[in-house]
PyMOL Python script that loads the backbone (N, CA, C, O; Angstrom):
from pymol import cmd

cmd.read_pdbstr("""\
ATOM      1  N   TYR A   1       0.827  -1.182   0.000  1.00  0.00           N
ATOM      2  CA  TYR A   1       0.000   0.000   0.000  1.00  0.00           C
ATOM      3  C   TYR A   1       0.876   1.253   0.000  1.00  0.00           C
ATOM      4  O   TYR A   1       0.644   2.186  -0.768  1.00  0.00           O
ATOM      5  N   VAL A   2       1.879   1.257   0.868  1.00  0.00           N
ATOM      6  CA  VAL A   2       2.765   2.416   0.986  1.00  0.00           C
ATOM      7  C   VAL A   2       3.521   2.631  -0.313  1.00  0.00           C
ATOM      8  O   VAL A   2       3.605   3.756  -0.807  1.00  0.00           O
ATOM      9  N   LYS A   3       4.069   1.564  -0.866  1.00  0.00           N
ATOM     10  CA  LYS A   3       4.843   1.685  -2.099  1.00  0.00           C
ATOM     11  C   LYS A   3       3.963   2.133  -3.262  1.00  0.00           C
ATOM     12  O   LYS A   3       4.386   2.942  -4.088  1.00  0.00           O
ATOM     13  N   SER A   4       2.745   1.611  -3.328  1.00  0.00           N
ATOM     14  CA  SER A   4       1.827   1.993  -4.392  1.00  0.00           C
ATOM     15  C   SER A   4       1.443   3.468  -4.285  1.00  0.00           C
ATOM     16  O   SER A   4       1.454   4.189  -5.282  1.00  0.00           O
ATOM     17  N   LEU A   5       1.104   3.912  -3.077  1.00  0.00           N
ATOM     18  CA  LEU A   5       0.754   5.323  -2.883  1.00  0.00           C
ATOM     19  C   LEU A   5       1.943   6.229  -3.180  1.00  0.00           C
ATOM     20  O   LEU A   5       1.779   7.308  -3.750  1.00  0.00           O
ATOM     21  N   ALA A   6       3.138   5.792  -2.796  1.00  0.00           N
ATOM     22  CA  ALA A   6       4.336   6.595  -3.055  1.00  0.00           C
ATOM     23  C   ALA A   6       4.535   6.793  -4.549  1.00  0.00           C
ATOM     24  O   ALA A   6       4.905   7.883  -4.986  1.00  0.00           O
ATOM     25  N   LYS A   7       4.292   5.747  -5.340  1.00  0.00           N
ATOM     26  CA  LYS A   7       4.431   5.862  -6.794  1.00  0.00           C
ATOM     27  C   LYS A   7       3.363   6.779  -7.385  1.00  0.00           C
ATOM     28  O   LYS A   7       3.638   7.549  -8.305  1.00  0.00           O
ATOM     29  N   GLN A   8       2.152   6.692  -6.856  1.00  0.00           N
ATOM     30  CA  GLN A   8       1.062   7.506  -7.383  1.00  0.00           C
ATOM     31  C   GLN A   8       1.183   8.978  -6.998  1.00  0.00           C
ATOM     32  O   GLN A   8       0.907   9.864  -7.807  1.00  0.00           O
ATOM     33  N   LEU A   9       1.601   9.231  -5.754  1.00  0.00           N
ATOM     34  CA  LEU A   9       1.607  10.599  -5.241  1.00  0.00           C
ATOM     35  C   LEU A   9       2.953  11.300  -5.351  1.00  0.00           C
ATOM     36  O   LEU A   9       3.026  12.522  -5.223  1.00  0.00           O
ATOM     37  N   GLY A  10       4.014  10.543  -5.587  1.00  0.00           N
ATOM     38  CA  GLY A  10       5.345  11.131  -5.722  1.00  0.00           C
ATOM     39  C   GLY A  10       5.419  12.230  -6.766  1.00  0.00           C
ATOM     40  O   GLY A  10       5.995  13.283  -6.494  1.00  0.00           O
ATOM     41  N   PRO A  11       4.858  12.024  -7.954  1.00  0.00           N
ATOM     42  CA  PRO A  11       4.908  13.090  -8.961  1.00  0.00           C
ATOM     43  C   PRO A  11       4.223  14.388  -8.529  1.00  0.00           C
ATOM     44  O   PRO A  11       4.488  15.445  -9.102  1.00  0.00           O
ATOM     45  N   LYS A  12       3.359  14.320  -7.537  1.00  0.00           N
ATOM     46  CA  LYS A  12       2.687  15.509  -7.017  1.00  0.00           C
ATOM     47  C   LYS A  12       3.447  16.127  -5.844  1.00  0.00           C
ATOM     48  O   LYS A  12       2.991  17.099  -5.240  1.00  0.00           O
ATOM     49  N   GLY A  13       4.614  15.552  -5.527  1.00  0.00           N
ATOM     50  CA  GLY A  13       5.423  16.071  -4.431  1.00  0.00           C
ATOM     51  C   GLY A  13       5.012  15.560  -3.063  1.00  0.00           C
ATOM     52  O   GLY A  13       5.445  16.098  -2.044  1.00  0.00           O
ATOM     53  N   ILE A  14       4.183  14.529  -3.030  1.00  0.00           N
ATOM     54  CA  ILE A  14       3.723  13.967  -1.759  1.00  0.00           C
ATOM     55  C   ILE A  14       4.486  12.677  -1.496  1.00  0.00           C
ATOM     56  O   ILE A  14       4.459  11.744  -2.299  1.00  0.00           O
ATOM     57  N   ARG A  15       5.166  12.646  -0.358  1.00  0.00           N
ATOM     58  CA  ARG A  15       5.904  11.442   0.030  1.00  0.00           C
ATOM     59  C   ARG A  15       5.037  10.582   0.931  1.00  0.00           C
ATOM     60  O   ARG A  15       4.273  11.099   1.746  1.00  0.00           O
ATOM     61  N   VAL A  16       5.156   9.256   0.782  1.00  0.00           N
ATOM     62  CA  VAL A  16       4.394   8.317   1.601  1.00  0.00           C
ATOM     63  C   VAL A  16       5.376   7.322   2.198  1.00  0.00           C
ATOM     64  O   VAL A  16       6.065   6.610   1.467  1.00  0.00           O
ATOM     65  N   ASN A  17       5.443   7.270   3.508  1.00  0.00           N
ATOM     66  CA  ASN A  17       6.293   6.329   4.230  1.00  0.00           C
ATOM     67  C   ASN A  17       5.484   5.749   5.379  1.00  0.00           C
ATOM     68  O   ASN A  17       4.408   6.248   5.707  1.00  0.00           O
ATOM     69  N   ALA A  18       6.006   4.696   5.984  1.00  0.00           N
ATOM     70  CA  ALA A  18       5.312   4.059   7.103  1.00  0.00           C
ATOM     71  C   ALA A  18       6.315   3.671   8.177  1.00  0.00           C
ATOM     72  O   ALA A  18       7.497   3.462   7.904  1.00  0.00           O
ATOM     73  N   VAL A  19       5.819   3.579   9.399  1.00  0.00           N
ATOM     74  CA  VAL A  19       6.605   3.058  10.520  1.00  0.00           C
ATOM     75  C   VAL A  19       5.904   1.792  10.985  1.00  0.00           C
ATOM     76  O   VAL A  19       4.709   1.803  11.279  1.00  0.00           O
ATOM     77  N   ALA A  20       6.659   0.697  11.048  1.00  0.00           N
ATOM     78  CA  ALA A  20       6.105  -0.599  11.438  1.00  0.00           C
ATOM     79  C   ALA A  20       6.748  -1.040  12.750  1.00  0.00           C
ATOM     80  O   ALA A  20       7.766  -1.733  12.737  1.00  0.00           O
ATOM     81  N   PRO A  21       6.167  -0.646  13.877  1.00  0.00           N
ATOM     82  CA  PRO A  21       6.765  -1.010  15.157  1.00  0.00           C
ATOM     83  C   PRO A  21       6.445  -2.444  15.551  1.00  0.00           C
ATOM     84  O   PRO A  21       5.417  -3.003  15.167  1.00  0.00           O
ATOM     85  N   GLY A  22       7.336  -3.010  16.312  1.00  0.00           N
ATOM     86  CA  GLY A  22       7.087  -4.311  16.922  1.00  0.00           C
ATOM     87  C   GLY A  22       6.379  -4.090  18.245  1.00  0.00           C
ATOM     88  O   GLY A  22       5.572  -3.168  18.364  1.00  0.00           O
ATOM     89  N   PRO A  23       6.663  -4.915  19.240  1.00  0.00           N
ATOM     90  CA  PRO A  23       5.994  -4.743  20.534  1.00  0.00           C
ATOM     91  C   PRO A  23       6.461  -3.465  21.237  1.00  0.00           C
ATOM     92  O   PRO A  23       7.635  -3.319  21.578  1.00  0.00           O
ATOM     93  N   ILE A  24       5.520  -2.553  21.443  1.00  0.00           N
ATOM     94  CA  ILE A  24       5.799  -1.280  22.116  1.00  0.00           C
ATOM     95  C   ILE A  24       4.934  -1.212  23.366  1.00  0.00           C
ATOM     96  O   ILE A  24       3.721  -1.416  23.308  1.00  0.00           O
ATOM     97  N   TRP A  25       5.569  -0.923  24.494  1.00  0.00           N
ATOM     98  CA  TRP A  25       4.859  -0.878  25.778  1.00  0.00           C
ATOM     99  C   TRP A  25       4.068   0.409  25.887  1.00  0.00           C
ATOM    100  O   TRP A  25       4.642   1.498  25.862  1.00  0.00           O
ATOM    101  N   THR A  26       2.770   0.293  26.007  1.00  0.00           N
ATOM    102  CA  THR A  26       1.883   1.446  26.198  1.00  0.00           C
ATOM    103  C   THR A  26       0.870   1.090  27.282  1.00  0.00           C
ATOM    104  O   THR A  26       0.777  -0.076  27.663  1.00  0.00           O
ATOM    105  N   PRO A  27       0.110   2.058  27.788  1.00  0.00           N
ATOM    106  CA  PRO A  27      -0.927   1.756  28.778  1.00  0.00           C
ATOM    107  C   PRO A  27      -1.979   0.775  28.258  1.00  0.00           C
ATOM    108  O   PRO A  27      -2.691   0.163  29.055  1.00  0.00           O
ATOM    109  N   LEU A  28      -2.088   0.617  26.963  1.00  0.00           N
ATOM    110  CA  LEU A  28      -3.074  -0.320  26.409  1.00  0.00           C
ATOM    111  C   LEU A  28      -2.780  -1.762  26.800  1.00  0.00           C
ATOM    112  O   LEU A  28      -3.704  -2.566  26.918  1.00  0.00           O
ATOM    113  N   GLN A  29      -1.509  -2.103  27.004  1.00  0.00           N
ATOM    114  CA  GLN A  29      -1.194  -3.470  27.400  1.00  0.00           C
ATOM    115  C   GLN A  29      -1.815  -3.805  28.758  1.00  0.00           C
ATOM    116  O   GLN A  29      -2.328  -4.907  28.951  1.00  0.00           O
ATOM    117  N   VAL A  30      -1.772  -2.873  29.680  1.00  0.00           N
ATOM    118  CA  VAL A  30      -2.303  -3.110  31.020  1.00  0.00           C
ATOM    119  C   VAL A  30      -3.826  -3.049  31.023  1.00  0.00           C
ATOM    120  O   VAL A  30      -4.481  -3.886  31.644  1.00  0.00           O
ATOM    121  N   SER A  31      -4.388  -2.069  30.339  1.00  0.00           N
ATOM    122  CA  SER A  31      -5.832  -1.883  30.374  1.00  0.00           C
ATOM    123  C   SER A  31      -6.574  -2.719  29.337  1.00  0.00           C
ATOM    124  O   SER A  31      -7.804  -2.719  29.313  1.00  0.00           O
ATOM    125  N   GLY A  32      -5.856  -3.418  28.493  1.00  0.00           N
ATOM    126  CA  GLY A  32      -6.495  -4.177  27.420  1.00  0.00           C
ATOM    127  C   GLY A  32      -6.938  -5.572  27.796  1.00  0.00           C
ATOM    128  O   GLY A  32      -7.404  -6.316  26.932  1.00  0.00           O
ATOM    129  N   GLY A  33      -6.810  -5.953  29.052  1.00  0.00           N
ATOM    130  CA  GLY A  33      -7.300  -7.249  29.492  1.00  0.00           C
ATOM    131  C   GLY A  33      -6.295  -8.381  29.384  1.00  0.00           C
ATOM    132  O   GLY A  33      -6.668  -9.545  29.534  1.00  0.00           O
ATOM    133  N   ALA A  34      -5.024  -8.071  29.125  1.00  0.00           N
ATOM    134  CA  ALA A  34      -4.012  -9.118  29.042  1.00  0.00           C
ATOM    135  C   ALA A  34      -3.738  -9.697  30.429  1.00  0.00           C
ATOM    136  O   ALA A  34      -3.799  -8.986  31.432  1.00  0.00           O
ATOM    137  N   THR A  35      -3.439 -10.973  30.473  1.00  0.00           N
ATOM    138  CA  THR A  35      -3.117 -11.616  31.744  1.00  0.00           C
ATOM    139  C   THR A  35      -1.743 -11.164  32.223  1.00  0.00           C
ATOM    140  O   THR A  35      -0.932 -10.686  31.429  1.00  0.00           O
ATOM    141  N   MET A  36      -1.483 -11.313  33.511  1.00  0.00           N
ATOM    142  CA  MET A  36      -0.170 -10.947  34.058  1.00  0.00           C
ATOM    143  C   MET A  36       0.934 -11.770  33.411  1.00  0.00           C
ATOM    144  O   MET A  36       2.027 -11.259  33.166  1.00  0.00           O
ATOM    145  N   GLU A  37       0.661 -13.025  33.135  1.00  0.00           N
ATOM    146  CA  GLU A  37       1.673 -13.883  32.485  1.00  0.00           C
ATOM    147  C   GLU A  37       2.029 -13.332  31.106  1.00  0.00           C
ATOM    148  O   GLU A  37       3.201 -13.280  30.732  1.00  0.00           O
ATOM    149  N   LYS A  38       1.022 -12.927  30.366  1.00  0.00           N
ATOM    150  CA  LYS A  38       1.259 -12.376  29.037  1.00  0.00           C
ATOM    151  C   LYS A  38       1.995 -11.039  29.121  1.00  0.00           C
ATOM    152  O   LYS A  38       2.877 -10.759  28.309  1.00  0.00           O
ATOM    153  N   LEU A  39       1.629 -10.213  30.106  1.00  0.00           N
ATOM    154  CA  LEU A  39       2.297  -8.925  30.284  1.00  0.00           C
ATOM    155  C   LEU A  39       3.770  -9.104  30.620  1.00  0.00           C
ATOM    156  O   LEU A  39       4.612  -8.342  30.144  1.00  0.00           O
ATOM    157  N   GLN A  40       4.087 -10.099  31.434  1.00  0.00           N
ATOM    158  CA  GLN A  40       5.476 -10.337  31.824  1.00  0.00           C
ATOM    159  C   GLN A  40       6.326 -10.803  30.639  1.00  0.00           C
ATOM    160  O   GLN A  40       7.527 -10.540  30.599  1.00  0.00           O
ATOM    161  N   LYS A  41       5.715 -11.487  29.684  1.00  0.00           N
ATOM    162  CA  LYS A  41       6.445 -12.000  28.520  1.00  0.00           C
ATOM    163  C   LYS A  41       6.427 -11.024  27.345  1.00  0.00           C
ATOM    164  O   LYS A  41       7.147 -11.234  26.369  1.00  0.00           O
ATOM    165  N   PHE A  42       5.623  -9.963  27.417  1.00  0.00           N
ATOM    166  CA  PHE A  42       5.437  -9.042  26.306  1.00  0.00           C
ATOM    167  C   PHE A  42       6.771  -8.455  25.846  1.00  0.00           C
ATOM    168  O   PHE A  42       7.483  -7.829  26.631  1.00  0.00           O
ATOM    169  N   GLY A  43       7.095  -8.653  24.604  1.00  0.00           N
ATOM    170  CA  GLY A  43       8.329  -8.137  24.023  1.00  0.00           C
ATOM    171  C   GLY A  43       9.560  -8.979  24.295  1.00  0.00           C
ATOM    172  O   GLY A  43      10.624  -8.708  23.739  1.00  0.00           O
ATOM    173  N   GLY A  44       9.441  -9.981  25.128  1.00  0.00           N
ATOM    174  CA  GLY A  44      10.590 -10.813  25.477  1.00  0.00           C
ATOM    175  C   GLY A  44      11.136 -11.646  24.332  1.00  0.00           C
ATOM    176  O   GLY A  44      12.270 -12.121  24.406  1.00  0.00           O
ATOM    177  N   GLN A  45      10.356 -11.834  23.275  1.00  0.00           N
ATOM    178  CA  GLN A  45      10.800 -12.648  22.152  1.00  0.00           C
ATOM    179  C   GLN A  45      11.699 -11.869  21.189  1.00  0.00           C
ATOM    180  O   GLN A  45      12.250 -12.463  20.262  1.00  0.00           O
ATOM    181  N   THR A  46      11.860 -10.580  21.377  1.00  0.00           N
ATOM    182  CA  THR A  46      12.728  -9.797  20.499  1.00  0.00           C
ATOM    183  C   THR A  46      14.188 -10.057  20.862  1.00  0.00           C
ATOM    184  O   THR A  46      14.472 -10.432  22.000  1.00  0.00           O
ATOM    185  N   PRO A  47      15.115  -9.869  19.933  1.00  0.00           N
ATOM    186  CA  PRO A  47      16.531 -10.026  20.264  1.00  0.00           C
ATOM    187  C   PRO A  47      17.006  -9.115  21.398  1.00  0.00           C
ATOM    188  O   PRO A  47      17.959  -9.454  22.100  1.00  0.00           O
ATOM    189  N   LEU A  48      16.354  -7.965  21.584  1.00  0.00           N
ATOM    190  CA  LEU A  48      16.716  -7.101  22.718  1.00  0.00           C
ATOM    191  C   LEU A  48      16.113  -7.598  24.025  1.00  0.00           C
ATOM    192  O   LEU A  48      16.515  -7.159  25.102  1.00  0.00           O
ATOM    193  N   GLY A  49      15.153  -8.510  23.936  1.00  0.00           N
ATOM    194  CA  GLY A  49      14.579  -9.125  25.123  1.00  0.00           C
ATOM    195  C   GLY A  49      13.597  -8.264  25.897  1.00  0.00           C
ATOM    196  O   GLY A  49      13.309  -8.548  27.060  1.00  0.00           O
ATOM    197  N   ARG A  50      13.085  -7.226  25.275  1.00  0.00           N
ATOM    198  CA  ARG A  50      12.162  -6.328  25.969  1.00  0.00           C
ATOM    199  C   ARG A  50      11.289  -5.620  24.941  1.00  0.00           C
ATOM    200  O   ARG A  50      11.634  -5.557  23.761  1.00  0.00           O
ATOM    201  N   PRO A  51      10.156  -5.086  25.395  1.00  0.00           N
ATOM    202  CA  PRO A  51       9.361  -4.262  24.481  1.00  0.00           C
ATOM    203  C   PRO A  51      10.006  -2.887  24.333  1.00  0.00           C
ATOM    204  O   PRO A  51      10.784  -2.458  25.185  1.00  0.00           O
ATOM    205  N   GLY A  52       9.678  -2.216  23.260  1.00  0.00           N
ATOM    206  CA  GLY A  52      10.155  -0.856  23.066  1.00  0.00           C
ATOM    207  C   GLY A  52       9.312   0.131  23.838  1.00  0.00           C
ATOM    208  O   GLY A  52       8.223  -0.197  24.307  1.00  0.00           O
ATOM    209  N   GLN A  53       9.810   1.317  23.964  1.00  0.00           N
ATOM    210  CA  GLN A  53       9.088   2.416  24.598  1.00  0.00           C
ATOM    211  C   GLN A  53       8.633   3.387  23.510  1.00  0.00           C
ATOM    212  O   GLN A  53       9.329   3.541  22.506  1.00  0.00           O
ATOM    213  N   PRO A  54       7.489   4.043  23.679  1.00  0.00           N
ATOM    214  CA  PRO A  54       7.028   4.984  22.654  1.00  0.00           C
ATOM    215  C   PRO A  54       8.072   6.030  22.277  1.00  0.00           C
ATOM    216  O   PRO A  54       8.169   6.412  21.111  1.00  0.00           O
ATOM    217  N   ALA A  55       8.844   6.492  23.237  1.00  0.00           N
ATOM    218  CA  ALA A  55       9.867   7.505  22.952  1.00  0.00           C
ATOM    219  C   ALA A  55      10.939   6.986  22.001  1.00  0.00           C
ATOM    220  O   ALA A  55      11.608   7.772  21.330  1.00  0.00           O
ATOM    221  N   GLU A  56      11.105   5.667  21.941  1.00  0.00           N
ATOM    222  CA  GLU A  56      12.116   5.098  21.046  1.00  0.00           C
ATOM    223  C   GLU A  56      11.681   5.130  19.580  1.00  0.00           C
ATOM    224  O   GLU A  56      12.493   4.880  18.690  1.00  0.00           O
ATOM    225  N   LEU A  57      10.425   5.432  19.327  1.00  0.00           N
ATOM    226  CA  LEU A  57       9.929   5.568  17.951  1.00  0.00           C
ATOM    227  C   LEU A  57       9.976   7.015  17.475  1.00  0.00           C
ATOM    228  O   LEU A  57       9.983   7.276  16.272  1.00  0.00           O
ATOM    229  N   GLY A  58      10.009   7.947  18.410  1.00  0.00           N
ATOM    230  CA  GLY A  58       9.906   9.359  18.078  1.00  0.00           C
ATOM    231  C   GLY A  58      10.923   9.836  17.057  1.00  0.00           C
ATOM    232  O   GLY A  58      10.586  10.615  16.166  1.00  0.00           O
ATOM    233  N   SER A  59      12.157   9.381  17.175  1.00  0.00           N
ATOM    234  CA  SER A  59      13.189   9.863  16.254  1.00  0.00           C
ATOM    235  C   SER A  59      12.926   9.432  14.817  1.00  0.00           C
ATOM    236  O   SER A  59      13.352  10.109  13.881  1.00  0.00           O
ATOM    237  N   ILE A  60      12.227   8.312  14.630  1.00  0.00           N
ATOM    238  CA  ILE A  60      11.885   7.877  13.268  1.00  0.00           C
ATOM    239  C   ILE A  60      10.912   8.877  12.649  1.00  0.00           C
ATOM    240  O   ILE A  60      11.096   9.301  11.508  1.00  0.00           O
ATOM    241  N   TYR A  61       9.883   9.250  13.395  1.00  0.00           N
ATOM    242  CA  TYR A  61       8.900  10.205  12.889  1.00  0.00           C
ATOM    243  C   TYR A  61       9.530  11.574  12.648  1.00  0.00           C
ATOM    244  O   TYR A  61       9.212  12.240  11.663  1.00  0.00           O
ATOM    245  N   VAL A  62      10.416  11.993  13.541  1.00  0.00           N
ATOM    246  CA  VAL A  62      11.081  13.279  13.378  1.00  0.00           C
ATOM    247  C   VAL A  62      11.929  13.258  12.113  1.00  0.00           C
ATOM    248  O   VAL A  62      11.919  14.223  11.349  1.00  0.00           O
ATOM    249  N   GLN A  63      12.661  12.175  11.883  1.00  0.00           N
ATOM    250  CA  GLN A  63      13.490  12.079  10.686  1.00  0.00           C
ATOM    251  C   GLN A  63      12.638  12.132   9.424  1.00  0.00           C
ATOM    252  O   GLN A  63      13.003  12.808   8.462  1.00  0.00           O
ATOM    253  N   LEU A  64      11.522  11.436   9.414  1.00  0.00           N
ATOM    254  CA  LEU A  64      10.663  11.443   8.230  1.00  0.00           C
ATOM    255  C   LEU A  64      10.069  12.827   7.958  1.00  0.00           C
ATOM    256  O   LEU A  64       9.796  13.168   6.807  1.00  0.00           O
ATOM    257  N   ALA A  65       9.871  13.613   8.997  1.00  0.00           N
ATOM    258  CA  ALA A  65       9.323  14.951   8.828  1.00  0.00           C
ATOM    259  C   ALA A  65      10.390  15.984   8.480  1.00  0.00           C
ATOM    260  O   ALA A  65      10.062  17.086   8.039  1.00  0.00           O
ATOM    261  N   ALA A  66      11.648  15.644   8.671  1.00  0.00           N
ATOM    262  CA  ALA A  66      12.736  16.592   8.445  1.00  0.00           C
ATOM    263  C   ALA A  66      12.967  16.833   6.954  1.00  0.00           C
ATOM    264  O   ALA A  66      12.712  15.966   6.119  1.00  0.00           O
ATOM    265  N   ALA A  67      13.447  18.011   6.649  1.00  0.00           N
ATOM    266  CA  ALA A  67      13.704  18.383   5.258  1.00  0.00           C
ATOM    267  C   ALA A  67      14.782  17.502   4.624  1.00  0.00           C
ATOM    268  O   ALA A  67      14.747  17.254   3.418  1.00  0.00           O
ATOM    269  N   ASP A  68      15.727  17.033   5.419  1.00  0.00           N
ATOM    270  CA  ASP A  68      16.796  16.219   4.832  1.00  0.00           C
ATOM    271  C   ASP A  68      16.361  14.784   4.531  1.00  0.00           C
ATOM    272  O   ASP A  68      17.167  13.982   4.060  1.00  0.00           O
ATOM    273  N   ALA A  69      15.106  14.455   4.795  1.00  0.00           N
ATOM    274  CA  ALA A  69      14.569  13.143   4.415  1.00  0.00           C
ATOM    275  C   ALA A  69      13.668  13.267   3.193  1.00  0.00           C
ATOM    276  O   ALA A  69      12.831  12.400   2.944  1.00  0.00           O
ATOM    277  N   SER A  70      13.838  14.335   2.439  1.00  0.00           N
ATOM    278  CA  SER A  70      12.932  14.614   1.323  1.00  0.00           C
ATOM    279  C   SER A  70      13.027  13.589   0.197  1.00  0.00           C
ATOM    280  O   SER A  70      12.163  13.565  -0.679  1.00  0.00           O
ATOM    281  N   TYR A  71      14.053  12.745   0.200  1.00  0.00           N
ATOM    282  CA  TYR A  71      14.169  11.730  -0.853  1.00  0.00           C
ATOM    283  C   TYR A  71      13.635  10.378  -0.393  1.00  0.00           C
ATOM    284  O   TYR A  71      13.582   9.436  -1.185  1.00  0.00           O
ATOM    285  N   ALA A  72      13.240  10.268   0.864  1.00  0.00           N
ATOM    286  CA  ALA A  72      12.660   9.022   1.386  1.00  0.00           C
ATOM    287  C   ALA A  72      11.206   8.961   0.946  1.00  0.00           C
ATOM    288  O   ALA A  72      10.400   9.814   1.320  1.00  0.00           O
ATOM    289  N   ASN A  73      10.878   7.964   0.163  1.00  0.00           N
ATOM    290  CA  ASN A  73       9.527   7.818  -0.343  1.00  0.00           C
ATOM    291  C   ASN A  73       9.261   6.340  -0.592  1.00  0.00           C
ATOM    292  O   ASN A  73      10.073   5.657  -1.216  1.00  0.00           O
ATOM    293  N   GLY A  74       8.137   5.849  -0.110  1.00  0.00           N
ATOM    294  CA  GLY A  74       7.783   4.446  -0.312  1.00  0.00           C
ATOM    295  C   GLY A  74       8.517   3.491   0.605  1.00  0.00           C
ATOM    296  O   GLY A  74       8.655   2.310   0.286  1.00  0.00           O
ATOM    297  N   GLN A  75       8.988   3.980   1.731  1.00  0.00           N
ATOM    298  CA  GLN A  75       9.766   3.163   2.651  1.00  0.00           C
ATOM    299  C   GLN A  75       8.944   2.757   3.869  1.00  0.00           C
ATOM    300  O   GLN A  75       8.058   3.485   4.318  1.00  0.00           O
ATOM    301  N   VAL A  76       9.261   1.578   4.386  1.00  0.00           N
ATOM    302  CA  VAL A  76       8.665   1.108   5.630  1.00  0.00           C
ATOM    303  C   VAL A  76       9.793   0.971   6.629  1.00  0.00           C
ATOM    304  O   VAL A  76      10.699   0.159   6.439  1.00  0.00           O
ATOM    305  N   TYR A  77       9.747   1.758   7.692  1.00  0.00           N
ATOM    306  CA  TYR A  77      10.774   1.774   8.707  1.00  0.00           C
ATOM    307  C   TYR A  77      10.359   0.846   9.847  1.00  0.00           C
ATOM    308  O   TYR A  77       9.372   1.097  10.537  1.00  0.00           O
ATOM    309  N   GLY A  78      11.110  -0.207  10.031  1.00  0.00           N
ATOM    310  CA  GLY A  78      10.820  -1.167  11.087  1.00  0.00           C
ATOM    311  C   GLY A  78      11.525  -0.787  12.378  1.00  0.00           C
ATOM    312  O   GLY A  78      12.674  -0.347  12.358  1.00  0.00           O
ATOM    313  N   ALA A  79      10.848  -0.955  13.483  1.00  0.00           N
ATOM    314  CA  ALA A  79      11.427  -0.727  14.813  1.00  0.00           C
ATOM    315  C   ALA A  79      10.889  -1.835  15.698  1.00  0.00           C
ATOM    316  O   ALA A  79       9.902  -1.654  16.411  1.00  0.00           O
ATOM    317  N   ALA A  80      11.551  -2.990  15.644  1.00  0.00           N
ATOM    318  CA  ALA A  80      11.024  -4.166  16.328  1.00  0.00           C
ATOM    319  C   ALA A  80      12.058  -4.846  17.210  1.00  0.00           C
ATOM    320  O   ALA A  80      12.011  -6.061  17.399  1.00  0.00           O
ATOM    321  N   GLY A  81      12.979  -4.079  17.744  1.00  0.00           N
ATOM    322  CA  GLY A  81      13.949  -4.647  18.676  1.00  0.00           C
ATOM    323  C   GLY A  81      14.870  -5.689  18.067  1.00  0.00           C
ATOM    324  O   GLY A  81      15.371  -6.561  18.776  1.00  0.00           O
ATOM    325  N   GLY A  82      15.097  -5.612  16.775  1.00  0.00           N
ATOM    326  CA  GLY A  82      15.981  -6.557  16.103  1.00  0.00           C
ATOM    327  C   GLY A  82      15.276  -7.712  15.434  1.00  0.00           C
ATOM    328  O   GLY A  82      15.926  -8.572  14.842  1.00  0.00           O
ATOM    329  N   SER A  83      13.959  -7.749  15.516  1.00  0.00           N
ATOM    330  CA  SER A  83      13.199  -8.848  14.933  1.00  0.00           C
ATOM    331  C   SER A  83      12.914  -8.668  13.452  1.00  0.00           C
ATOM    332  O   SER A  83      12.309  -9.544  12.834  1.00  0.00           O
ATOM    333  N   GLY A  84      13.334  -7.558  12.871  1.00  0.00           N
ATOM    334  CA  GLY A  84      12.988  -7.260  11.492  1.00  0.00           C
ATOM    335  C   GLY A  84      11.638  -6.597  11.450  1.00  0.00           C
ATOM    336  O   GLY A  84      11.057  -6.275  12.487  1.00  0.00           O
ATOM    337  N   GLN A  85      11.145  -6.396  10.264  1.00  0.00           N
ATOM    338  CA  GLN A  85       9.857  -5.722  10.136  1.00  0.00           C
ATOM    339  C   GLN A  85       8.725  -6.684  10.427  1.00  0.00           C
ATOM    340  O   GLN A  85       8.712  -7.813   9.936  1.00  0.00           O
ATOM    341  N   PRO A  86       7.757  -6.222  11.242  1.00  0.00           N
ATOM    342  CA  PRO A  86       6.608  -7.094  11.552  1.00  0.00           C
ATOM    343  C   PRO A  86       5.762  -7.388  10.338  1.00  0.00           C
ATOM    344  O   PRO A  86       4.766  -8.104  10.439  1.00  0.00           O
TER     345      PRO A  86
END
""", "prot")
cmd.dss("prot")
cmd.show_as("cartoon", "prot")
cmd.util.cbc("prot")
cmd.orient("prot")
């Protein structure tokens, strides 16, 4: 979807990129009804052995919004603790 939109909208000067995060710890994990056992294991399967924090994604969004990323188009940026793109 991202690559297709990037090809269609690129000639109009519109860039399309995506961020594909892996397990990120947010309040939704606690309030979403997950069991304590599941919460304790959340993100443990990544090579880093832990879930990511929302702040660890921020720099990706900032880079995509920066003027020096003006040639990035049709890309999917993975942030999954070393697991590759989800």
